[in-house]
N, C-alpha and C positions, 0 to 999 in steps of 0.2 A: 459355505463357501469358501475358499480360499482366496485371499487379498493381498495384491500385496502396493503397496504404496510410498509413491516415489516419489520426491521435491527435487524439484529441477531448480532450483532457487543456489548457485554457487557466487552469488554477488558478495564477499567479505567487506569492502567500501561498502558505507562508511565504519559499518559493521556487521557483522555475521548474525543473523537475525533467528531466532526460533524458529525453525515452521508450528507454528499452534495451531494453526487451523487443521494442517493436512493430520496429526500428532490426535485432536479430538477428535477428528471423524475415525478414523484408525481405532480411539480409544471406544467410541460407540458402535463400532463395528463386533468390535471383539467381545465388548457387555453384551451383545443381545444375541452372542453365540457362535460367528463366524471366525474363522482361521483367517487372522491378519500379521502380514509385517509393515516393517518401514524401511525404508533403504533413501537416508538423505544425503545426495551428490555435493552437498558445500564441502566435504570432506576427501571427497575419492580424488583421489592423483589418474584412475582410469576409470573413466565412466562407462565403456563399454564393460568391461570385464566386469566391472560390479553390477551391474543390472544383468546380463547373460549369469552371471554365478547365484544372485537372489534369485531369479527363475530359475533355473535349473533344478536349485536346492527345495521351492518352496512346490512350483508345480501351480501357478496358482491360475484360478478359475478368472479371476477380473488385477487385471493391473491397471491402476487409477493414479492418474500425473497429475499432479499439484502444482499449478503454474500460477507462484502468487505474483510475478511481475512478468510483463509481454517484454521489456527494452528497461534502456537507462531512464528513462523520464530526463534524459539533459539534449536538448537542441542540438547541443556543442558536444556531443559524445554519442552519436547513435551508435548504440551498442541492444544489437535485438537479440534475444535470450529463449524462442520457441522455437530455434532450430533444433537446442537438445531433448527438448520434448519428441519432436516429429524422430531424434534417432534412437532415444527409448523404445519408444514403440517399437520402432522395424529392430530394433536387440531385441525386445520382449517374442515377438511373433516369431522371428528366425529361430529364438532358443525353443518356444514353447505353442506351436504351431495351432490357428482358433482360439486364442488365447483372445478376454474384447478389453478392450482399452478404454476407460471410461475419462475424460476432461473432469477438472475441477480447479478452487482458487480463485481468489480475486483477478488475477489481472483476466483469468480466465474467460469470466464474468464480464469482464467490459468490452470483450469481441469475440463470442460466443464460435458464430456462424462461420468466420475466419480460420477460425483453429480449426476446430474440427474437419473442415474442407486442408487445411494444410498438414496436420496431423494423420490425418486420415484415418482419424477415431470412430470404432462404431456407437459413443453415448458420450455425452458431457454432461455437467448438474450446474446450475447456475445459483445461485444467492444459498441459502443456509446447506451445506452439502451432510452436517449433521443430523439435522430431522432428515434428509430426503435419501443417505445413500442405505439404511436399514432395505425401507420399503423397496426400492429399487434393485438389490441382491435380491428380496425373495419373490418378485416378478422375475427376475434372472432365472434362480432354481426350479422356478416351474417353466421354463422356456417359455416364458411372456412377453410378448411388448411391453416398456415401463412405461404406457403412454400416458395416465392418470396420477406419474408421482411428479411430485413438484418442482419446478426447473430444468427434467429433463430435456433434454433434449436431441434430437437423432435424424438422420438425413432422408428423405423419405425415395423410393424408387426413380421419382417422376424429377429429382435433385432437391425438390423442396425441403425445407426443414418440418418435422414435429415439433416445437417448444410449447412446454407446458410453463408455463409464467411462475416463477417462482413465489412460496406463501414466507411471507416474509414474519412468520414466531416462531419463539422459544420459547419453551418450557423449560425453564434453567432447571428445575427440584426435579426434572426428571434425566436431564440431562449430564451423560456420565463427565466428570474433570478432565482432562489433556492429563494419561498416563505418563507421569515423568522417564521412568523408566525406556519410554520409546523416543526419550531424545538422544542424540549422540553426543557420547559426552565429551568428547573433545568441546563443543559450545563453552563448557566449565574450564577448560585450561588453558583456552586462548586469551589471549589478549591482544586489543587493539590498539594503533597509535589515535590518539585525536588533534588535537590543533599543540597540545604542549604537555599531554601526558599521557601513560599507557593505561587501559582499564582493561575492566573483565567485561566477559558479553553477559548482559542482566536476562535472568529468568523471566521471562515474563505473564502477565493475568489481563485479562479484558474483565471489565466490570459492565459494560452497556456495549451494545451492537447500533450504532444508529446515530444521527446527529441532527438536531433541531433547526441547524442553520439551510440557505439554499442560495452557494456560491455559485455564479455561471458557470466556473471551470469545474465543478467535481462531479464524481462518478458514481459516490457512495452510495447512490438509490440504487445502482446496478449490482452493488455489494452487500449492502445488509439492508434494502429499501427504506422507505422514508419512515419517520418519526423514530424512534429511540426504543429499543428493547430493554430492561433494568433488569439485569440480576437481585438474587437477595442481598443486603449486605450482610450480614451477619454470613453468607456462603463467601463471601469473597476476602472476610478476615479470618474467615477458616483458613481457606487457600493460601493467604499469605503466610499466617500460622506456620502451618505445613511447610512452606519453601522455607521460612527459618527455622526450622527445627532442624530442615536440612542439610545447612549450613549453606546453604547459597547465600554469595556476601552481597549481592547488586539485583536491583529490582527495578522490572522497567513497566507503569502500566498502558500499555500496548492500543487504549480507547484513542478513537480520533483524532478527540480532545477531554479530556482528561476532567475539566470544570463546565461541561455544558451537559444539563442545566444545573446549577453551582449547589441547588437544596441538595442535591443525588450530592454531587463530593463530599457535601459538608459534611454530609449522614456517616459517608465513608469512611471518611478522617475522624469523627467524634468517634464510630467505633475501634479505628486502629490504637485511638490515646485509651479510650477502655481499657482497652484489655492490652496495654501498657507495649503496642508491635512498637518500636523506631528501629528500621533498617534502611540505608541507601537507596533512594527508589528516584526516579525521573515518570515526565512525562510529555503530552502534546498540551499547549496552556495555549486557550484563546485569550486574547489581550482586552477584549470587553468584558471578560467576565471575572474581574479580578479583584478580591477585597484584603482590608488586614488581615480577616480571621483566615480566609483562605489558609493564604502565604503564612498564620503561624502555627495552623494547623499544619501544615503541607511540612513547613521544620522542625514541629514539634515531631512527625514520625518521620523524619531521615530525610525529605526529599534535597537533595543536590544540583541537579539539573532540570534545568527546563526548555523545550523548543517552544517558540511561540509561531504561530501562523499569522505573520503579522503582512504578506501579500506586499502592501504597500504605508510610504507616512502620509501621501498624500489625500485628502478628504475627497477630493473629485471624482479619484480611483476607485477610493475603498467602496463609496456610494456604487461607480457603476458595478462593482463584485459583489456586491450584496453583502457587504459584511456588517454584521452588529458591531462594530466598532468605531473610534475614529483616531487622527494622531492626536490626541490629549491622554486616550484611554491607554493607547500604544506606552508613551513617556512613562505614563502615571506605572502601569503596572511595571515595566521596566524597571523603575527607582523602587519599587516595593517586594521587588526579588532581591535587586543589588544589595538596598542595604539589609535585609536579611541573612545575606550570604551567599544563595543561591545564583549557580550557572546559570548563563539567559543565550539562546541561539537565535537569532533572530534569521527566519527563512521568507525571503522575499522576491518579488518575481520583478523584472525589467521588462513591458511590454504589453503590459494588461489592455484592454478595449479601451481604449484614451489618452494612452500614456504617449507623453512630449517629453519636448526637451525640460518646461517649467516643471512636470509634476515630479521625473526622475531625480533631476536637480533637489527640489525641497524632500525626498525621500533620502537622499545621499547624505544631504544636509543633516537628514533627521541621527540617521543612521551617523554623521561625524563624530557626531552630540553622545548619544546612547552607546556607541560602540567605539572610541578613539582606539588609533594606534597606540599599540602595547598595551592594551588595558586585559588587566588577570584573568578575568572571568566571563566575557560576552565576546562572540562573534557573529558576525552578519552572513549569513548562507544565501548568494543571488544564485538565480535561475534567469536565461535568457528565453522569455516565450512560455509558453502556456499549452503544457497539453492540451486537446482535442480529442473528446468522449462523445463520438453519437450519442445525439440527444440531450441535450445539455444546450444550455443557452447559448454559450461559448459558440459552440456548432454553428447554433444559426445565426450568432454574428458573422464568423468567418466567412461561412455561406453565401450571409447579405454584403460583405464587402468585399466579395470575389478572390479571397485566401483560400477559400475552399469549393469544388464544382457541387458535393454535397451526396458525390455517387461514390466518394472514395472506399477504399475498400483498404481496414485498419492493422493491417498483419504490420508493414510496417507505421509507425505512429508518425501523425499530423502534426503542427505547431502553428500557432497564432503568435504572433509579435504583431506589436501595432505603426501601424505603415510610420510614427511621429516618432515610431526610435528605428525600426530598421533601415527606413529612406532618408537618416539623416548621419552620414556620416563622421559631423563634424561631432554630433552628439556619441557615436561609436568608441572613437576617440578616446572622448574625454571620460564617459564610463570603461575603459581599458584601464586609462591615466589613472586615476583616483582609486578603484580594484589593487591597483598593486601596488600604490600606494599607504595601504591601511595592512600590513602586516594579521591581521582579525578579520581582514573578509574574503571571500574566497569566489570567484565566478567561475572558473575552467583551469585544470591543474595547467595548461600548455601553455599559459596567457603571455609568461614571462618569454618564450622565446619562440611563440607564434603569434601576429598580431588578432586582435577581436573580430578586424573584417575578413582577413586570409582564414580565419574557423572557420566564420560562417560562409563564406563559399564552400572551403573545403567539406564542410560538413553537412552541407545541400546534396553536394555531388556525393560524397559515400553515402550517404542515403537513399538517393537516385538507384545507384548501385545494387546496393539490397535489397531495394524493392522491386528490383525488376528478377535478379537471382531469387527473391521467394516466390513472383508470383507464377514463375513458369511451373511452381506446385500446386497450385492451387486448382480445381474443379471449378467450372466455369459456373457460372453463378445460376440458379433456379430462381423459382420464385421463393422472394422469403418474407416471413412477417415483416411488420412493421416495427423499431425500435419499439425499445421500453422509453419513458419518457417521463422525469418526474413529476411528483404528483405532490399539493400541500400534504405539511408533514402533520403529525402527531406524536405523541410520546403514549408509550403505553408500557402503567408495572406488570408485573408478573402478579 
C-alpha cells in the first residue's frame, strides 16, 4: 500500500523538535514492503499547497496524520493545533477522493474520540503505532475492518466507537531504527535562540518508553502505557555512534526522564564511556535520582544541559503531586550539576493542588537561591496551571473541587489552578512582580505589557471562544467506552 505520513507540528519555540515518532512508524512501514513518504509541515510556508502536491504525486491509499501536541499546553497562551489536522484531511480528500485518513501521535492518544470526530478521520491508532501500523495496513489491503489491531479506534454506524486497547509492548530487536533520511534536512541547518545564545536543533534518540512514577497530572500512561520498556544498551550506543559519525553536532535523549531508573541510565553512560562516545547532549532529569556518579558520567560523555522536572519546591505540594523527591534533593541535585558546569533549567507549576500563598512563596524563595537574576547557566520556566487529562488523579481532583464537571470534551484543553492561587489577587500580583524582577525566569512573553490578572481573564475568554468555534465541528456524542485509567506500573526489559 501507499502511505503518506504528515506531521502537523509547526511549533518552533522553544525549539523545533524532530518528528521521531512519525519517522519511526514510516520506517517500519517501509521495512514491511509498503511505499511510504513523509511530509513535515514544520518548514512549509504554504501548507495546503504542500499537502496537495504530496498527495497528487503519491496518490496514497492512506494519509497518516501525526499529532504531537493538541495545544500549546499554556493556559496563558491558548493556541490549538488540531485545526490544521482537519485541514490536512480535507485537502487530501479533495485531491484524492476515497483516501483513508488515520490519526496517530502522542497528542492524539490523549483525546482520541474527540479528535476522530473533529477531523472526521476513518481510523485512529493510539499507543505504539510502530507496532500497530503494519498490521493495520494488512487489514486495509484485504478490505477488512482492523478490529483486532492493538490501539485501533473507529466510529461505528450507531455513533459509538470501536476501540481496541493498545498493547504497550515493543520488541526493540525487531523494530527498525528511524531512517534519518526521512527527516527534513532544514532541521539541521536551523538555529534557534535560547535565553542567551543561539543553538542548533539536536538529533534525537529514545532509550526507553514509559515511566516508573505516578505523578497525579501525567497522561503518559495513555501514550506509553505503564511500566518501562527498555531498549538494549548496545543498540542505543550503536545509534549514537552512527549519529556522531554522520556529523550531527548535538544530541538530545528524549526519554520522559533519562535517569529513571538510575541503574539503566548508568549502564547507558558506562557503555558510552567504554566506546569513547563524547558529543554535546541534553536530557530531562528527575531531581530525586541524581548521584555524583551519574553527573560525572554525564559530563564525561558530553552532557551540557539538563531540564529538571521540578514542579514545586514545597514538600507539601510535592507530596500531593506524588513526586519521588523533596526540596533538599532539588537543591542538592542542582548544585551537583552547577559545580560540574552543566546548564540547568527548572520547570515549575504555579497552582498545583494545595498551592497557596505560603507554598508559592517557598518555591519562589528556593528558586531565587538556585536561579538568581544574572546567573549564567540556570533558568526557571514557570507554568500557571496544570493541563488536565481524563483518567488522571488530577482530573478526579478537579471534578471533586468543582473546577470541572467530569463530562467535558477535551478538544480544547482544561486547566487546573488551585483556588489558593487563582482566588488570591494579591498573590497573583506578587507572582508577576517577582517573575519580572528576575531575567532568568519566564512565565509568559507578554507579561511586561499586560498584567497577569488581566491576561488570565483574556486567556479564559479566548479559550471559550476557540472552544465554541471548534465544537460546531464535532458530531453528537454516541456511546463511548470508559476512559483509560492509570494502572500500577512495572518495569519490562527486552
